[in-house]
DSSP file (Angstrom, degrees, kcal/mol; ACC not computed):
  #  RESIDUE AA STRUCTURE BP1 BP2  ACC     N-H-->O    O-->H-N    N-H-->O    O-->H-N    TCO  KAPPA ALPHA  PHI   PSI    X-CA   Y-CA   Z-CA
    1    1 A M              0   0    0      0, 0.0     2,-0.3     0, 0.0     0, 0.0   0.000 360.0 360.0 360.0 137.1  -26.8   -5.8    1.7
    2    2 A Q        -     0   0    0      2,-0.0     2,-0.3     0, 0.0     0, 0.0  -0.770 360.0-175.0-104.6 149.5  -26.4   -7.2   -1.8
    3    3 A A        -     0   0    0     -2,-0.3     2,-0.4    13,-0.0    13,-0.0  -0.969  23.3-121.9-137.7 153.6  -24.0   -6.0   -4.5
    4    4 A T        -     0   0    0     -2,-0.3    11,-0.4    11,-0.1     2,-0.4  -0.828  20.0-131.5-100.6 133.3  -23.6   -7.1   -8.1
    5    5 A V        -     0   0    0     -2,-0.4     2,-0.3     9,-0.1     9,-0.2  -0.689  30.8-171.7 -81.3 131.0  -20.3   -8.4   -9.3
    6    6 A S  E     -A   13   0A   0      7,-2.9     7,-2.7    -2,-0.4     2,-0.3  -0.889  28.6-103.0-124.6 154.4  -19.2   -6.7  -12.6
    7    7 A K  E     -A   12   0A   0     -2,-0.3     2,-0.3     5,-0.2     5,-0.3  -0.583  34.0-177.1 -74.2 136.5  -16.4   -7.3  -15.1
    8    8 A W  E >   -A   11   0A   0      3,-2.9     3,-2.0    -2,-0.3     2,-0.3  -0.828  61.2 -58.6-137.9  93.9  -13.6   -4.9  -14.7
    9    9 A G  T 3  S-     0   0    0     -2,-0.3    -1,-0.1     1,-0.3     0, 0.0  -0.548 118.4 -22.3  65.1-127.6  -10.9   -5.4  -17.4
   10   10 A N  T 3  S+     0   0    0     -2,-0.3    -1,-0.3    -3,-0.1     2,-0.2   0.360 134.4  65.0 -91.4   4.6   -9.8   -9.0  -17.0
   11   11 A S  E <  S-A    8   0A   0     -3,-2.0    -3,-2.9    -5,-0.0     2,-0.3  -0.492  80.1-115.0-115.2-176.7  -10.9   -9.1  -13.3
   12   12 A L  E     -A    7   0A   0     -5,-0.3     2,-0.3    -2,-0.2    -5,-0.2  -0.906  32.1-179.1-118.7 152.1  -14.2   -8.8  -11.4
   13   13 A G  E     -A    6   0A   0     -7,-2.7    -7,-2.9    -2,-0.3     2,-0.3  -0.973  15.8-156.0-147.2 161.1  -15.2   -6.0   -9.1
   14   14 A I        -     0   0    0     -2,-0.3     2,-0.4    -9,-0.2    -9,-0.1  -0.956  25.2-118.5-131.8 154.9  -17.9   -4.9   -6.8
   15   15 A R        -     0   0    0    -11,-0.4   -11,-0.1    -2,-0.3    -2,-0.0  -0.790  23.8-137.9 -90.9 136.2  -18.9   -1.4   -5.5
   16   16 A I        -     0   0    0     -2,-0.4     5,-0.1   -13,-0.0   -13,-0.0  -0.850  24.4-121.5 -95.0 117.5  -18.6   -1.0   -1.8
   17   17 A P     >  -     0   0    0      0, 0.0     4,-2.5     0, 0.0     3,-0.4  -0.228  21.8-115.0 -58.3 147.6  -21.6    1.0   -0.5
   18   18 A R  H  > S+     0   0    0      1,-0.2     4,-2.8     2,-0.2     5,-0.2   0.878 113.9  51.8 -52.8 -46.3  -20.8    4.3    1.3
   19   19 A G  H  > S+     0   0    0      1,-0.2     4,-2.3     2,-0.2    -1,-0.2   0.888 111.0  47.3 -61.4 -40.3  -22.1    3.1    4.6
   20   20 A V  H  > S+     0   0    0     -3,-0.4     4,-2.1     2,-0.2    -1,-0.2   0.917 112.6  49.8 -66.9 -43.1  -20.1   -0.1    4.5
   21   21 A A  H  <>S+     0   0    0     -4,-2.5     5,-2.5     1,-0.2     4,-0.5   0.910 111.9  48.2 -62.3 -42.5  -17.0    1.8    3.6
   22   22 A E  H ><5S+     0   0    0     -4,-2.8     3,-0.9    -5,-0.2    -1,-0.2   0.920 110.8  50.4 -64.7 -42.6  -17.5    4.2    6.4
   23   23 A D  H 3<5S+     0   0    0     -4,-2.3    -1,-0.2     1,-0.3    -2,-0.2   0.861 114.2  44.8 -62.6 -34.8  -18.1    1.4    8.9
   24   24 A A  T 3<5S-     0   0    0     -4,-2.1    -1,-0.3    -5,-0.1    -2,-0.2   0.472 111.4-125.1 -86.4  -2.7  -14.9   -0.3    7.7
   25   25 A Q  T < 5 +     0   0    0     -3,-0.9     2,-0.3    -4,-0.5    -3,-0.2   0.910  63.4 136.2  56.7  47.3  -13.0    3.1    7.8
   26   26 A I      < +     0   0    0     -5,-2.5     2,-0.3    -6,-0.1    -1,-0.2  -0.924  27.0 176.0-121.1 151.5  -11.9    2.8    4.2
   27   27 A A    >   -     0   0    0     -2,-0.3     3,-2.5    -3,-0.1     2,-0.0  -0.837  48.3 -54.0-140.3 175.6  -11.9    5.5    1.5
   28   28 A E  T 3  S+     0   0    0      1,-0.3     3,-0.1    -2,-0.3    -1,-0.0  -0.341 127.4  23.6 -55.5 131.4  -10.8    5.9   -2.1
   29   29 A G  T 3  S+     0   0    0      1,-0.3    -1,-0.3    -3,-0.0    -3,-0.0   0.322  88.8 142.0  92.0  -7.0   -7.1    4.9   -2.3
   30   30 A S    <   -     0   0    0     -3,-2.5     2,-0.5     1,-0.1    -1,-0.3  -0.324  49.0-128.4 -64.6 150.2   -7.2    2.7    0.8
   31   31 A T        -     0   0    0     15,-0.4    15,-2.8    -3,-0.1     2,-0.3  -0.875  28.9-175.6-101.3 133.1   -5.1   -0.4    0.7
   32   32 A V  E     -B   45   0B   0     -2,-0.5     2,-0.6    13,-0.3    11,-0.0  -0.946  26.7-128.1-128.3 150.1   -6.9   -3.7    1.7
   33   33 A D  E     -B   44   0B   0     11,-3.3    11,-2.7    -2,-0.3     2,-0.5  -0.870  28.2-160.6 -92.5 121.3   -5.7   -7.3    2.1
   34   34 A V  E     +B   43   0B   0     -2,-0.6     2,-0.3     9,-0.2     9,-0.2  -0.914  24.7 144.4-109.4 127.3   -8.0   -9.5    0.0
   35   35 A R  E     -B   42   0B   0      7,-2.4     7,-3.3    -2,-0.5     2,-0.5  -0.945  44.2-114.3-151.3 169.4   -8.1  -13.2    0.8
   36   36 A V  E     +B   41   0B   0     -2,-0.3     2,-0.4     5,-0.2     5,-0.2  -0.953  27.9 178.6-113.2 129.1  -10.5  -16.2    0.8
   37   37 A E  E >  S-B   40   0B   0      3,-2.5     3,-1.9    -2,-0.5    -2,-0.0  -0.983  72.9 -20.2-131.0 120.3  -11.4  -17.9    4.1
   38   38 A N  T 3  S-     0   0    0     -2,-0.4     3,-0.1     1,-0.3    -1,-0.1   0.874 128.6 -49.7  50.9  43.5  -13.8  -20.8    4.2
   39   39 A G  T 3  S+     0   0    0      1,-0.2     2,-0.4     0, 0.0    -1,-0.3   0.529 116.0 115.3  77.2   6.0  -15.2  -19.9    0.8
   40   40 A R  E <   -B   37   0B   0     -3,-1.9    -3,-2.5     2,-0.0     2,-0.6  -0.862  65.4-128.0-109.2 143.6  -15.7  -16.2    1.8
   41   41 A I  E     -B   36   0B   0     -2,-0.4     2,-0.5    -5,-0.2    -5,-0.2  -0.805  26.2-165.8 -89.4 123.5  -14.0  -13.2    0.3
   42   42 A I  E     -B   35   0B   0     -7,-3.3    -7,-2.4    -2,-0.6     2,-0.5  -0.949  11.3-174.4-113.4 126.6  -12.4  -11.1    3.0
   43   43 A A  E     -B   34   0B   0     -2,-0.5    -9,-0.2    -9,-0.2    -2,-0.0  -0.937  14.0-177.6-120.0 105.1  -11.2   -7.5    2.3
   44   44 A E  E     -B   33   0B   0    -11,-2.7   -11,-3.3    -2,-0.5    -2,-0.0  -0.895  27.9-115.5-111.3 127.7   -9.5   -6.1    5.4
   45   45 A P  E     -B   32   0B   0      0, 0.0     2,-0.5     0, 0.0   -13,-0.3  -0.275  24.1-142.1 -59.6 142.9   -8.1   -2.6    5.6
   46   46 A I        -     0   0    0    -15,-2.8   -15,-0.4     2,-0.0     2,-0.4  -0.937  13.6-130.7-108.1 125.2   -4.3   -2.4    6.0
   47   47 A E        -     0   0    0     -2,-0.5     2,-0.4   -17,-0.1   -15,-0.0  -0.598  27.2-166.4 -74.0 129.6   -3.0    0.4    8.3
   48   48 A T        -     0   0    0     -2,-0.4     2,-0.3   -17,-0.0   -17,-0.0  -0.910  13.9-130.3-118.6 148.4   -0.3    2.4    6.6
   49   49 A E        -     0   0    0     -2,-0.4     2,-0.0     1,-0.1     0, 0.0  -0.708  25.7-113.6 -95.4 147.1    2.1    4.8    8.2
   50   50 A S     >  -     0   0    0     -2,-0.3     4,-2.2     1,-0.1     5,-0.2  -0.313  27.4-111.0 -71.3 161.0    2.7    8.3    6.8
   51   51 A L  H  > S+     0   0    0      1,-0.2     4,-2.8     2,-0.2     5,-0.2   0.892 120.0  54.9 -59.6 -39.7    6.1    9.2    5.3
   52   52 A E  H  > S+     0   0    0      1,-0.2     4,-1.7     2,-0.2    -1,-0.2   0.904 107.8  48.8 -61.5 -41.6    6.7   11.6    8.3
   53   53 A A  H  > S+     0   0    0      2,-0.2     4,-0.5     1,-0.2    -1,-0.2   0.891 112.8  48.0 -66.5 -39.2    6.0    8.7   10.8
   54   54 A L  H >< S+     0   0    0     -4,-2.2     3,-1.2     1,-0.2     4,-0.3   0.925 111.7  49.0 -66.9 -43.8    8.4    6.4    8.9
   55   55 A L  H >< S+     0   0    0     -4,-2.8     3,-1.5     1,-0.3    -1,-0.2   0.804 100.4  65.7 -67.1 -28.0   11.2    9.1    8.7
   56   56 A A  H 3< S+     0   0    0     -4,-1.7    -1,-0.3     1,-0.3    -2,-0.2   0.731  95.1  60.1 -64.7 -20.4   10.8    9.8   12.4
   57   57 A K  T << S+     0   0    0     -3,-1.2     2,-0.4    -4,-0.5    -1,-0.3   0.570  80.8 103.5 -83.5  -9.5   12.0    6.2   13.1
   58   58 A V    <   +     0   0    0     -3,-1.5     5,-0.0    -4,-0.3    -3,-0.0  -0.619  48.3 169.2 -77.9 125.8   15.4    6.9   11.3
   59   59 A T    >>  -     0   0    0     -2,-0.4     3,-0.7     1,-0.0     4,-0.7  -0.861  50.6-104.5-129.2 164.7   18.2    7.4   13.8
   60   60 A P  T 34 S+     0   0    0      0, 0.0     3,-0.4     0, 0.0    -1,-0.0   0.814 120.2  57.8 -58.7 -27.8   22.0    7.7   13.5
   61   61 A Q  T 34 S+     0   0    0      1,-0.2    -3,-0.1     3,-0.0     0, 0.0   0.804 110.7  39.2 -74.9 -28.6   22.1    4.1   14.9
   62   62 A N  T <4 S+     0   0    0     -3,-0.7     2,-0.3    -5,-0.1    -1,-0.2   0.334  92.3 103.7-106.6   9.7   20.0    2.5   12.2
   63   63 A R     <  -     0   0    0     -4,-0.7     2,-0.2    -3,-0.4    -5,-0.0  -0.655  63.1-138.7 -85.2 146.4   21.3    4.5    9.2
   64   64 A H        -     0   0    0     -2,-0.3     3,-0.1     1,-0.1    -2,-0.1  -0.631  16.7-113.3 -99.8 163.3   23.7    2.8    6.9
   65   65 A G        -     0   0    0     -2,-0.2    -1,-0.1     1,-0.2     2,-0.1  -0.085  52.7 -58.4 -81.2-173.8   26.8    4.2    5.3
   66   66 A E        -     0   0    0      1,-0.1    -1,-0.2     3,-0.0     3,-0.2  -0.408  37.7-157.5 -67.8 142.8   27.5    4.9    1.7
   67   67 A H  S    S+     0   0    0      1,-0.3     2,-0.6    -3,-0.1    -1,-0.1   0.851  83.9  36.4 -87.0 -39.4   27.2    2.0   -0.7
   68   68 A F        +     0   0    0      2,-0.1    -1,-0.3     1,-0.0     2,-0.3  -0.937  60.2 162.4-120.6 110.8   29.4    3.4   -3.5
   69   69 A N        +     0   0    0     -2,-0.6     2,-0.3    -3,-0.2    -1,-0.0  -0.576  32.9 125.3-125.5  67.0   32.4    5.5   -2.4
   70   70 A D        -     0   0    0     -2,-0.3     3,-0.1     1,-0.1    -2,-0.1  -0.760  60.4 -93.9-123.5 170.5   34.6    5.5   -5.4
   71   71 A A        -     0   0    0     -2,-0.3    -1,-0.1     1,-0.1     6,-0.1  -0.385  48.8 -88.9 -81.2 158.0   36.2    8.2   -7.6
   72   72 A P        -     0   0    0      0, 0.0     2,-0.3     0, 0.0    -1,-0.1  -0.295  49.6-173.2 -61.1 151.1   34.6    9.7  -10.7
   73   73 A R    >   -     0   0    0     -3,-0.1     3,-2.1     4,-0.0     4,-0.1  -0.958  41.5  -5.0-143.3 162.5   35.4    7.9  -14.0
   74   74 A G  G >  S-     0   0    0     -2,-0.3     3,-1.4     1,-0.3     0, 0.0  -0.282 131.2  -4.4  57.9-132.7   35.0    8.3  -17.7
   75   75 A R  G 3  S+     0   0    0      1,-0.3    -1,-0.3     3,-0.0     0, 0.0   0.574 122.6  77.5 -71.3  -9.6   32.8   11.3  -18.7
   76   76 A E  G <  S+     0   0    0     -3,-2.1     2,-0.4     2,-0.0    -1,-0.3   0.768  73.7  93.6 -69.2 -23.9   32.1   12.0  -15.0
   77   77 A I    <         0   0    0     -3,-1.4    -4,-0.0     1,-0.2    -6,-0.0  -0.559 360.0 360.0 -74.8 126.3   35.6   13.5  -14.7
   78   78 A V              0   0    0     -2,-0.4    -1,-0.2    -6,-0.0    -3,-0.0   0.406 360.0 360.0-103.7 360.0   35.4   17.3  -15.3
């Protein structure tokens, strides 16, 4: 399948046909890693975790304490 490279601001872009996007399991807003290998442009989807999945990994053992534990000063004092 052929696609035309177009100017997009100061960059270049191509449209990814729907069938190719579906086969690669990417959609609008997907994050991809773009690199060049042996003169070829590779755009590989990056798997991202949901916020809920990331927060599920937080445990009392891997939480840190307070960074700033000082008294109010200046206009903070009521």
